[in-house]
TITI-118965 format. One record per atom (N, C-alpha, C): atom name; x, y, z; residue number from 1. Coordinates in nm, 2 decimals, decimal comma, padded with zeros to 4 digits. Layout:
N
<rec atom="CA" x="X" y="Y" z="Z" n="NUM"/>
...
REM end
This chain:
110
<rec atom="N" x="-00,90" y="-00,19" z="-01,25" n="1"/>
<rec atom="CA" x="-01,00" y="-00,27" z="-01,30" n="1"/>
<rec atom="C" x="-01,03" y="-00,39" z="-01,22" n="1"/>
<rec atom="N" x="-00,93" y="-00,46" z="-01,17" n="2"/>
<rec atom="CA" x="-00,95" y="-00,57" z="-01,09" n="2"/>
<rec atom="C" x="-01,02" y="-00,54" z="-00,96" n="2"/>
<rec atom="N" x="-00,98" y="-00,42" z="-00,90" n="3"/>
<rec atom="CA" x="-01,04" y="-00,38" z="-00,78" n="3"/>
<rec atom="C" x="-01,19" y="-00,35" z="-00,80" n="3"/>
<rec atom="N" x="-01,23" y="-00,30" z="-00,91" n="4"/>
<rec atom="CA" x="-01,37" y="-00,27" z="-00,95" n="4"/>
<rec atom="C" x="-01,45" y="-00,40" z="-00,96" n="4"/>
<rec atom="N" x="-01,38" y="-00,50" z="-01,02" n="5"/>
<rec atom="CA" x="-01,45" y="-00,63" z="-01,03" n="5"/>
<rec atom="C" x="-01,46" y="-00,70" z="-00,90" n="5"/>
<rec atom="N" x="-01,36" y="-00,70" z="-00,82" n="6"/>
<rec atom="CA" x="-01,36" y="-00,76" z="-00,68" n="6"/>
<rec atom="C" x="-01,47" y="-00,69" z="-00,60" n="6"/>
<rec atom="N" x="-01,48" y="-00,56" z="-00,61" n="7"/>
<rec atom="CA" x="-01,58" y="-00,48" z="-00,53" n="7"/>
<rec atom="C" x="-01,72" y="-00,53" z="-00,57" n="7"/>
<rec atom="N" x="-01,75" y="-00,55" z="-00,69" n="8"/>
<rec atom="CA" x="-01,88" y="-00,59" z="-00,74" n="8"/>
<rec atom="C" x="-01,91" y="-00,73" z="-00,68" n="8"/>
<rec atom="N" x="-01,81" y="-00,82" z="-00,69" n="9"/>
<rec atom="CA" x="-01,83" y="-00,96" z="-00,65" n="9"/>
<rec atom="C" x="-01,86" y="-00,96" z="-00,50" n="9"/>
<rec atom="N" x="-01,78" y="-00,90" z="-00,42" n="10"/>
<rec atom="CA" x="-01,81" y="-00,91" z="-00,27" n="10"/>
<rec atom="C" x="-01,93" y="-00,83" z="-00,23" n="10"/>
<rec atom="N" x="-01,96" y="-00,72" z="-00,30" n="11"/>
<rec atom="CA" x="-02,08" y="-00,65" z="-00,28" n="11"/>
<rec atom="C" x="-02,20" y="-00,73" z="-00,31" n="11"/>
<rec atom="N" x="-02,20" y="-00,80" z="-00,42" n="12"/>
<rec atom="CA" x="-02,31" y="-00,89" z="-00,46" n="12"/>
<rec atom="C" x="-02,32" y="-01,01" z="-00,36" n="12"/>
<rec atom="N" x="-02,22" y="-01,04" z="-00,29" n="13"/>
<rec atom="CA" x="-02,22" y="-01,15" z="-00,19" n="13"/>
<rec atom="C" x="-02,27" y="-01,10" z="-00,05" n="13"/>
<rec atom="N" x="-02,30" y="-00,97" z="-00,05" n="14"/>
<rec atom="CA" x="-02,36" y="-00,91" z="00,08" n="14"/>
<rec atom="C" x="-02,27" y="-00,83" z="00,17" n="14"/>
<rec atom="N" x="-02,15" y="-00,81" z="00,12" n="15"/>
<rec atom="CA" x="-02,06" y="-00,73" z="00,20" n="15"/>
<rec atom="C" x="-02,07" y="-00,58" z="00,18" n="15"/>
<rec atom="N" x="-02,06" y="-00,50" z="00,28" n="16"/>
<rec atom="CA" x="-02,04" y="-00,36" z="00,26" n="16"/>
<rec atom="C" x="-01,90" y="-00,34" z="00,23" n="16"/>
<rec atom="N" x="-01,87" y="-00,26" z="00,13" n="17"/>
<rec atom="CA" x="-01,73" y="-00,25" z="00,07" n="17"/>
<rec atom="C" x="-01,67" y="-00,12" z="00,10" n="17"/>
<rec atom="N" x="-01,55" y="-00,12" z="00,15" n="18"/>
<rec atom="CA" x="-01,47" y="00,00" z="00,16" n="18"/>
<rec atom="C" x="-01,34" y="-00,03" z="00,09" n="18"/>
<rec atom="N" x="-01,27" y="00,08" z="00,05" n="19"/>
<rec atom="CA" x="-01,15" y="00,06" z="-00,03" n="19"/>
<rec atom="C" x="-01,04" y="00,15" z="00,03" n="19"/>
<rec atom="N" x="-00,91" y="00,11" z="00,00" n="20"/>
<rec atom="CA" x="-00,80" y="00,19" z="00,04" n="20"/>
<rec atom="C" x="-00,70" y="00,19" z="-00,08" n="20"/>
<rec atom="N" x="-00,63" y="00,30" z="-00,09" n="21"/>
<rec atom="CA" x="-00,54" y="00,31" z="-00,20" n="21"/>
<rec atom="C" x="-00,40" y="00,24" z="-00,18" n="21"/>
<rec atom="N" x="-00,37" y="00,22" z="-00,05" n="22"/>
<rec atom="CA" x="-00,25" y="00,16" z="-00,02" n="22"/>
<rec atom="C" x="-00,26" y="00,09" z="00,12" n="22"/>
<rec atom="N" x="-00,16" y="00,01" z="00,15" n="23"/>
<rec atom="CA" x="-00,16" y="-00,07" z="00,28" n="23"/>
<rec atom="C" x="-00,16" y="00,02" z="00,40" n="23"/>
<rec atom="N" x="-00,10" y="00,13" z="00,40" n="24"/>
<rec atom="CA" x="-00,10" y="00,22" z="00,52" n="24"/>
<rec atom="C" x="-00,24" y="00,27" z="00,55" n="24"/>
<rec atom="N" x="-00,30" y="00,31" z="00,44" n="25"/>
<rec atom="CA" x="-00,44" y="00,36" z="00,45" n="25"/>
<rec atom="C" x="-00,53" y="00,25" z="00,50" n="25"/>
<rec atom="N" x="-00,51" y="00,13" z="00,44" n="26"/>
<rec atom="CA" x="-00,60" y="00,02" z="00,48" n="26"/>
<rec atom="C" x="-00,58" y="-00,02" z="00,63" n="26"/>
<rec atom="N" x="-00,46" y="-00,02" z="00,68" n="27"/>
<rec atom="CA" x="-00,43" y="-00,05" z="00,82" n="27"/>
<rec atom="C" x="-00,49" y="00,06" z="00,91" n="27"/>
<rec atom="N" x="-00,49" y="00,18" z="00,87" n="28"/>
<rec atom="CA" x="-00,55" y="00,29" z="00,95" n="28"/>
<rec atom="C" x="-00,70" y="00,27" z="00,96" n="28"/>
<rec atom="N" x="-00,76" y="00,23" z="00,85" n="29"/>
<rec atom="CA" x="-00,91" y="00,20" z="00,85" n="29"/>
<rec atom="C" x="-00,94" y="00,08" z="00,93" n="29"/>
<rec atom="N" x="-00,86" y="-00,02" z="00,93" n="30"/>
<rec atom="CA" x="-00,88" y="-00,14" z="01,01" n="30"/>
<rec atom="C" x="-00,87" y="-00,11" z="01,16" n="30"/>
<rec atom="N" x="-00,79" y="-00,02" z="01,20" n="31"/>
<rec atom="CA" x="-00,77" y="00,02" z="01,34" n="31"/>
<rec atom="C" x="-00,90" y="00,09" z="01,39" n="31"/>
<rec atom="N" x="-00,97" y="00,16" z="01,30" n="32"/>
<rec atom="CA" x="-01,09" y="00,23" z="01,33" n="32"/>
<rec atom="C" x="-01,21" y="00,13" z="01,34" n="32"/>
<rec atom="N" x="-01,22" y="00,04" z="01,24" n="33"/>
<rec atom="CA" x="-01,33" y="-00,06" z="01,23" n="33"/>
<rec atom="C" x="-01,28" y="-00,18" z="01,16" n="33"/>
<rec atom="N" x="-01,25" y="-00,29" z="01,23" n="34"/>
<rec atom="CA" x="-01,20" y="-00,41" z="01,17" n="34"/>
<rec atom="C" x="-01,31" y="-00,48" z="01,08" n="34"/>
<rec atom="N" x="-01,27" y="-00,50" z="00,95" n="35"/>
<rec atom="CA" x="-01,37" y="-00,56" z="00,86" n="35"/>
<rec atom="C" x="-01,38" y="-00,71" z="00,89" n="35"/>
<rec atom="N" x="-01,47" y="-00,78" z="00,82" n="36"/>
<rec atom="CA" x="-01,49" y="-00,92" z="00,83" n="36"/>
<rec atom="C" x="-01,40" y="-00,99" z="00,72" n="36"/>
<rec atom="N" x="-01,38" y="-00,92" z="00,61" n="37"/>
<rec atom="CA" x="-01,30" y="-00,98" z="00,50" n="37"/>
<rec atom="C" x="-01,22" y="-00,87" z="00,43" n="37"/>
<rec atom="N" x="-01,09" y="-00,91" z="00,40" n="38"/>
<rec atom="CA" x="-01,00" y="-00,82" z="00,33" n="38"/>
<rec atom="C" x="-00,95" y="-00,89" z="00,20" n="38"/>
<rec atom="N" x="-00,97" y="-00,83" z="00,09" n="39"/>
<rec atom="CA" x="-00,91" y="-00,87" z="-00,04" n="39"/>
<rec atom="C" x="-00,78" y="-00,78" z="-00,05" n="39"/>
<rec atom="N" x="-00,67" y="-00,85" z="-00,06" n="40"/>
<rec atom="CA" x="-00,54" y="-00,78" z="-00,05" n="40"/>
<rec atom="C" x="-00,45" y="-00,80" z="-00,16" n="40"/>
<rec atom="N" x="-00,40" y="-00,69" z="-00,22" n="41"/>
<rec atom="CA" x="-00,30" y="-00,71" z="-00,33" n="41"/>
<rec atom="C" x="-00,16" y="-00,72" z="-00,27" n="41"/>
<rec atom="N" x="-00,08" y="-00,79" z="-00,33" n="42"/>
<rec atom="CA" x="00,06" y="-00,80" z="-00,29" n="42"/>
<rec atom="C" x="00,14" y="-00,68" z="-00,31" n="42"/>
<rec atom="N" x="00,13" y="-00,62" z="-00,43" n="43"/>
<rec atom="CA" x="00,21" y="-00,51" z="-00,47" n="43"/>
<rec atom="C" x="00,13" y="-00,38" z="-00,45" n="43"/>
<rec atom="N" x="00,15" y="-00,30" z="-00,35" n="44"/>
<rec atom="CA" x="00,08" y="-00,18" z="-00,32" n="44"/>
<rec atom="C" x="00,18" y="-00,07" z="-00,29" n="44"/>
<rec atom="N" x="00,15" y="00,05" z="-00,32" n="45"/>
<rec atom="CA" x="00,24" y="00,16" z="-00,28" n="45"/>
<rec atom="C" x="00,24" y="00,18" z="-00,13" n="45"/>
<rec atom="N" x="00,34" y="00,24" z="-00,07" n="46"/>
<rec atom="CA" x="00,36" y="00,28" z="00,07" n="46"/>
<rec atom="C" x="00,39" y="00,16" z="00,15" n="46"/>
<rec atom="N" x="00,31" y="00,06" z="00,15" n="47"/>
<rec atom="CA" x="00,32" y="-00,06" z="00,23" n="47"/>
<rec atom="C" x="00,28" y="-00,18" z="00,15" n="47"/>
<rec atom="N" x="00,37" y="-00,28" z="00,14" n="48"/>
<rec atom="CA" x="00,33" y="-00,40" z="00,06" n="48"/>
<rec atom="C" x="00,22" y="-00,48" z="00,13" n="48"/>
<rec atom="N" x="00,16" y="-00,57" z="00,05" n="49"/>
<rec atom="CA" x="00,06" y="-00,66" z="00,11" n="49"/>
<rec atom="C" x="00,11" y="-00,74" z="00,22" n="49"/>
<rec atom="N" x="00,23" y="-00,79" z="00,21" n="50"/>
<rec atom="CA" x="00,30" y="-00,87" z="00,32" n="50"/>
<rec atom="C" x="00,32" y="-00,78" z="00,44" n="50"/>
<rec atom="N" x="00,37" y="-00,66" z="00,42" n="51"/>
<rec atom="CA" x="00,39" y="-00,57" z="00,54" n="51"/>
<rec atom="C" x="00,25" y="-00,54" z="00,60" n="51"/>
<rec atom="N" x="00,15" y="-00,51" z="00,52" n="52"/>
<rec atom="CA" x="00,02" y="-00,48" z="00,58" n="52"/>
<rec atom="C" x="-00,03" y="-00,60" z="00,66" n="52"/>
<rec atom="N" x="-00,02" y="-00,72" z="00,60" n="53"/>
<rec atom="CA" x="-00,07" y="-00,84" z="00,67" n="53"/>
<rec atom="C" x="00,00" y="-00,87" z="00,80" n="53"/>
<rec atom="N" x="00,13" y="-00,85" z="00,80" n="54"/>
<rec atom="CA" x="00,20" y="-00,87" z="00,92" n="54"/>
<rec atom="C" x="00,16" y="-00,77" z="01,03" n="54"/>
<rec atom="N" x="00,14" y="-00,65" z="00,99" n="55"/>
<rec atom="CA" x="00,09" y="-00,54" z="01,09" n="55"/>
<rec atom="C" x="-00,05" y="-00,57" z="01,13" n="55"/>
<rec atom="N" x="-00,13" y="-00,62" z="01,04" n="56"/>
<rec atom="CA" x="-00,27" y="-00,65" z="01,07" n="56"/>
<rec atom="C" x="-00,28" y="-00,76" z="01,17" n="56"/>
<rec atom="N" x="-00,20" y="-00,87" z="01,15" n="57"/>
<rec atom="CA" x="-00,21" y="-00,98" z="01,24" n="57"/>
<rec atom="C" x="-00,15" y="-00,95" z="01,38" n="57"/>
<rec atom="N" x="-00,07" y="-00,84" z="01,38" n="58"/>
<rec atom="CA" x="-00,01" y="-00,80" z="01,51" n="58"/>
<rec atom="C" x="-00,10" y="-00,71" z="01,59" n="58"/>
<rec atom="N" x="-00,21" y="-00,67" z="01,53" n="59"/>
<rec atom="CA" x="-00,31" y="-00,58" z="01,60" n="59"/>
<rec atom="C" x="-00,37" y="-00,65" z="01,71" n="59"/>
<rec atom="N" x="-00,39" y="-00,58" z="01,83" n="60"/>
<rec atom="CA" x="-00,46" y="-00,65" z="01,94" n="60"/>
<rec atom="C" x="-00,61" y="-00,65" z="01,91" n="60"/>
<rec atom="N" x="-00,67" y="-00,74" z="01,98" n="61"/>
<rec atom="CA" x="-00,82" y="-00,76" z="01,96" n="61"/>
<rec atom="C" x="-00,85" y="-00,90" z="01,92" n="61"/>
<rec atom="N" x="-00,98" y="-00,93" z="01,94" n="62"/>
<rec atom="CA" x="-01,02" y="-01,06" z="01,92" n="62"/>
<rec atom="C" x="-01,08" y="-01,09" z="01,78" n="62"/>
<rec atom="N" x="-01,11" y="-00,98" z="01,70" n="63"/>
<rec atom="CA" x="-01,16" y="-00,99" z="01,57" n="63"/>
<rec atom="C" x="-01,04" y="-01,02" z="01,47" n="63"/>
<rec atom="N" x="-01,05" y="-01,13" z="01,40" n="64"/>
<rec atom="CA" x="-00,95" y="-01,16" z="01,30" n="64"/>
<rec atom="C" x="-01,02" y="-01,18" z="01,17" n="64"/>
<rec atom="N" x="-01,00" y="-01,08" z="01,08" n="65"/>
<rec atom="CA" x="-01,07" y="-01,08" z="00,95" n="65"/>
<rec atom="C" x="-01,01" y="-01,19" z="00,86" n="65"/>
<rec atom="N" x="-01,10" y="-01,24" z="00,77" n="66"/>
<rec atom="CA" x="-01,05" y="-01,33" z="00,67" n="66"/>
<rec atom="C" x="-00,97" y="-01,25" z="00,57" n="66"/>
<rec atom="N" x="-00,86" y="-01,30" z="00,52" n="67"/>
<rec atom="CA" x="-00,78" y="-01,22" z="00,43" n="67"/>
<rec atom="C" x="-00,75" y="-01,31" z="00,31" n="67"/>
<rec atom="N" x="-00,78" y="-01,26" z="00,19" n="68"/>
<rec atom="CA" x="-00,75" y="-01,33" z="00,06" n="68"/>
<rec atom="C" x="-00,66" y="-01,24" z="-00,02" n="68"/>
<rec atom="N" x="-00,54" y="-01,30" z="-00,05" n="69"/>
<rec atom="CA" x="-00,45" y="-01,23" z="-00,14" n="69"/>
<rec atom="C" x="-00,51" y="-01,24" z="-00,28" n="69"/>
<rec atom="N" x="-00,52" y="-01,13" z="-00,35" n="70"/>
<rec atom="CA" x="-00,56" y="-01,12" z="-00,49" n="70"/>
<rec atom="C" x="-00,44" y="-01,06" z="-00,57" n="70"/>
<rec atom="N" x="-00,36" y="-01,14" z="-00,63" n="71"/>
<rec atom="CA" x="-00,24" y="-01,09" z="-00,69" n="71"/>
<rec atom="C" x="-00,19" y="-01,17" z="-00,81" n="71"/>
<rec atom="N" x="-00,11" y="-01,11" z="-00,89" n="72"/>
<rec atom="CA" x="-00,05" y="-01,17" z="-01,01" n="72"/>
<rec atom="C" x="00,06" y="-01,27" z="-00,97" n="72"/>
<rec atom="N" x="00,11" y="-01,26" z="-00,85" n="73"/>
<rec atom="CA" x="00,22" y="-01,35" z="-00,81" n="73"/>
<rec atom="C" x="00,16" y="-01,50" z="-00,80" n="73"/>
<rec atom="N" x="00,20" y="-01,58" z="-00,88" n="74"/>
<rec atom="CA" x="00,14" y="-01,72" z="-00,89" n="74"/>
<rec atom="C" x="00,24" y="-01,83" z="-00,86" n="74"/>
<rec atom="N" x="00,36" y="-01,79" z="-00,82" n="75"/>
<rec atom="CA" x="00,47" y="-01,89" z="-00,79" n="75"/>
<rec atom="C" x="00,43" y="-01,96" z="-00,66" n="75"/>
<rec atom="N" x="00,45" y="-02,09" z="-00,65" n="76"/>
<rec atom="CA" x="00,42" y="-02,17" z="-00,53" n="76"/>
<rec atom="C" x="00,49" y="-02,10" z="-00,41" n="76"/>
<rec atom="N" x="00,61" y="-02,06" z="-00,42" n="77"/>
<rec atom="CA" x="00,68" y="-01,99" z="-00,31" n="77"/>
<rec atom="C" x="00,61" y="-01,87" z="-00,26" n="77"/>
<rec atom="N" x="00,56" y="-01,79" z="-00,35" n="78"/>
<rec atom="CA" x="00,48" y="-01,67" z="-00,31" n="78"/>
<rec atom="C" x="00,35" y="-01,71" z="-00,24" n="78"/>
<rec atom="N" x="00,28" y="-01,81" z="-00,29" n="79"/>
<rec atom="CA" x="00,16" y="-01,85" z="-00,23" n="79"/>
<rec atom="C" x="00,18" y="-01,89" z="-00,09" n="79"/>
<rec atom="N" x="00,28" y="-01,98" z="-00,07" n="80"/>
<rec atom="CA" x="00,32" y="-02,02" z="00,07" n="80"/>
<rec atom="C" x="00,36" y="-01,91" z="00,16" n="80"/>
<rec atom="N" x="00,43" y="-01,81" z="00,10" n="81"/>
<rec atom="CA" x="00,48" y="-01,70" z="00,18" n="81"/>
<rec atom="C" x="00,36" y="-01,61" z="00,22" n="81"/>
<rec atom="N" x="00,26" y="-01,59" z="00,14" n="82"/>
<rec atom="CA" x="00,14" y="-01,52" z="00,17" n="82"/>
<rec atom="C" x="00,06" y="-01,59" z="00,28" n="82"/>
<rec atom="N" x="00,05" y="-01,72" z="00,27" n="83"/>
<rec atom="CA" x="-00,03" y="-01,80" z="00,37" n="83"/>
<rec atom="C" x="00,05" y="-01,79" z="00,50" n="83"/>
<rec atom="N" x="00,18" y="-01,81" z="00,50" n="84"/>
<rec atom="CA" x="00,27" y="-01,80" z="00,62" n="84"/>
<rec atom="C" x="00,26" y="-01,67" z="00,69" n="84"/>
<rec atom="N" x="00,23" y="-01,56" z="00,61" n="85"/>
<rec atom="CA" x="00,22" y="-01,43" z="00,68" n="85"/>
<rec atom="C" x="00,08" y="-01,40" z="00,73" n="85"/>
<rec atom="N" x="-00,01" y="-01,50" z="00,71" n="86"/>
<rec atom="CA" x="-00,14" y="-01,49" z="00,77" n="86"/>
<rec atom="C" x="-00,26" y="-01,48" z="00,68" n="86"/>
<rec atom="N" x="-00,24" y="-01,49" z="00,55" n="87"/>
<rec atom="CA" x="-00,35" y="-01,49" z="00,46" n="87"/>
<rec atom="C" x="-00,43" y="-01,62" z="00,48" n="87"/>
<rec atom="N" x="-00,56" y="-01,62" z="00,46" n="88"/>
<rec atom="CA" x="-00,65" y="-01,73" z="00,47" n="88"/>
<rec atom="C" x="-00,66" y="-01,81" z="00,34" n="88"/>
<rec atom="N" x="-00,64" y="-01,73" z="00,23" n="89"/>
<rec atom="CA" x="-00,65" y="-01,79" z="00,10" n="89"/>
<rec atom="C" x="-00,58" y="-01,70" z="00,00" n="89"/>
<rec atom="N" x="-00,57" y="-01,75" z="-00,13" n="90"/>
<rec atom="CA" x="-00,49" y="-01,68" z="-00,23" n="90"/>
<rec atom="C" x="-00,56" y="-01,71" z="-00,36" n="90"/>
<rec atom="N" x="-00,58" y="-01,60" z="-00,44" n="91"/>
<rec atom="CA" x="-00,63" y="-01,61" z="-00,57" n="91"/>
<rec atom="C" x="-00,55" y="-01,53" z="-00,67" n="91"/>
<rec atom="N" x="-00,52" y="-01,58" z="-00,78" n="92"/>
<rec atom="CA" x="-00,43" y="-01,51" z="-00,88" n="92"/>
<rec atom="C" x="-00,51" y="-01,43" z="-00,98" n="92"/>
<rec atom="N" x="-00,45" y="-01,32" z="-01,02" n="93"/>
<rec atom="CA" x="-00,51" y="-01,23" z="-01,12" n="93"/>
<rec atom="C" x="-00,47" y="-01,28" z="-01,26" n="93"/>
<rec atom="N" x="-00,55" y="-01,26" z="-01,35" n="94"/>
<rec atom="CA" x="-00,69" y="-01,22" z="-01,34" n="94"/>
<rec atom="C" x="-00,78" y="-01,33" z="-01,29" n="94"/>
<rec atom="N" x="-00,88" y="-01,30" z="-01,21" n="95"/>
<rec atom="CA" x="-00,97" y="-01,39" z="-01,16" n="95"/>
<rec atom="C" x="-01,11" y="-01,36" z="-01,20" n="95"/>
<rec atom="N" x="-01,20" y="-01,46" z="-01,19" n="96"/>
<rec atom="CA" x="-01,34" y="-01,43" z="-01,22" n="96"/>
<rec atom="C" x="-01,43" y="-01,45" z="-01,10" n="96"/>
<rec atom="N" x="-01,55" y="-01,43" z="-01,11" n="97"/>
<rec atom="CA" x="-01,64" y="-01,44" z="-01,00" n="97"/>
<rec atom="C" x="-01,64" y="-01,58" z="-00,94" n="97"/>
<rec atom="N" x="-01,65" y="-01,68" z="-01,02" n="98"/>
<rec atom="CA" x="-01,65" y="-01,82" z="-00,98" n="98"/>
<rec atom="C" x="-01,53" y="-01,85" z="-00,90" n="98"/>
<rec atom="N" x="-01,41" y="-01,82" z="-00,94" n="99"/>
<rec atom="CA" x="-01,29" y="-01,85" z="-00,87" n="99"/>
<rec atom="C" x="-01,28" y="-01,78" z="-00,73" n="99"/>
<rec atom="N" x="-01,32" y="-01,65" z="-00,73" n="100"/>
<rec atom="CA" x="-01,31" y="-01,58" z="-00,60" n="100"/>
<rec atom="C" x="-01,42" y="-01,63" z="-00,51" n="100"/>
<rec atom="N" x="-01,54" y="-01,66" z="-00,56" n="101"/>
<rec atom="CA" x="-01,64" y="-01,71" z="-00,47" n="101"/>
<rec atom="C" x="-01,61" y="-01,85" z="-00,41" n="101"/>
<rec atom="N" x="-01,54" y="-01,93" z="-00,49" n="102"/>
<rec atom="CA" x="-01,50" y="-02,06" z="-00,45" n="102"/>
<rec atom="C" x="-01,40" y="-02,04" z="-00,33" n="102"/>
<rec atom="N" x="-01,31" y="-01,95" z="-00,34" n="103"/>
<rec atom="CA" x="-01,21" y="-01,92" z="-00,23" n="103"/>
<rec atom="C" x="-01,28" y="-01,87" z="-00,11" n="103"/>
<rec atom="N" x="-01,38" y="-01,78" z="-00,13" n="104"/>
<rec atom="CA" x="-01,45" y="-01,73" z="-00,01" n="104"/>
<rec atom="C" x="-01,53" y="-01,83" z="00,06" n="104"/>
<rec atom="N" x="-01,59" y="-01,92" z="-00,02" n="105"/>
<rec atom="CA" x="-01,67" y="-02,03" z="00,04" n="105"/>
<rec atom="C" x="-01,57" y="-02,13" z="00,12" n="105"/>
<rec atom="N" x="-01,46" y="-02,15" z="00,06" n="106"/>
<rec atom="CA" x="-01,36" y="-02,24" z="00,13" n="106"/>
<rec atom="C" x="-01,32" y="-02,19" z="00,27" n="106"/>
<rec atom="N" x="-01,31" y="-02,06" z="00,28" n="107"/>
<rec atom="CA" x="-01,27" y="-02,00" z="00,41" n="107"/>
<rec atom="C" x="-01,39" y="-01,96" z="00,50" n="107"/>
<rec atom="N" x="-01,51" y="-01,99" z="00,45" n="108"/>
<rec atom="CA" x="-01,63" y="-01,96" z="00,53" n="108"/>
<rec atom="C" x="-01,67" y="-01,81" z="00,52" n="108"/>
<rec atom="N" x="-01,63" y="-01,75" z="00,41" n="109"/>
<rec atom="CA" x="-01,66" y="-01,60" z="00,40" n="109"/>
<rec atom="C" x="-01,77" y="-01,58" z="00,29" n="109"/>
<rec atom="N" x="-01,84" y="-01,68" z="00,24" n="110"/>
<rec atom="CA" x="-01,94" y="-01,66" z="00,14" n="110"/>
<rec atom="C" x="-02,06" y="-01,76" z="00,17" n="110"/>
REM end
């Protein structure tokens, strides 16, 4: 449900939206065509959000997409850990359009 809401929000903001079922699939898609923005869940099957983000930031190339963690993990430690791994911003679930758009504007992605 959250993914459906996030899809609508970023689509309404003008982004073409693609989806992946897990971090490994997302990384494979990024290797084919690096997106401008990634909304990333922390807890995913196959590869966690942190594992995905570490691998993404290790990818060669000059394009560095904006990454926003969208997760239920709201502890300060987790937020810092996500940012330390390369996330540009962090929003906790459940979120609404206003809170996600505020985060996207803050990082220059809206």
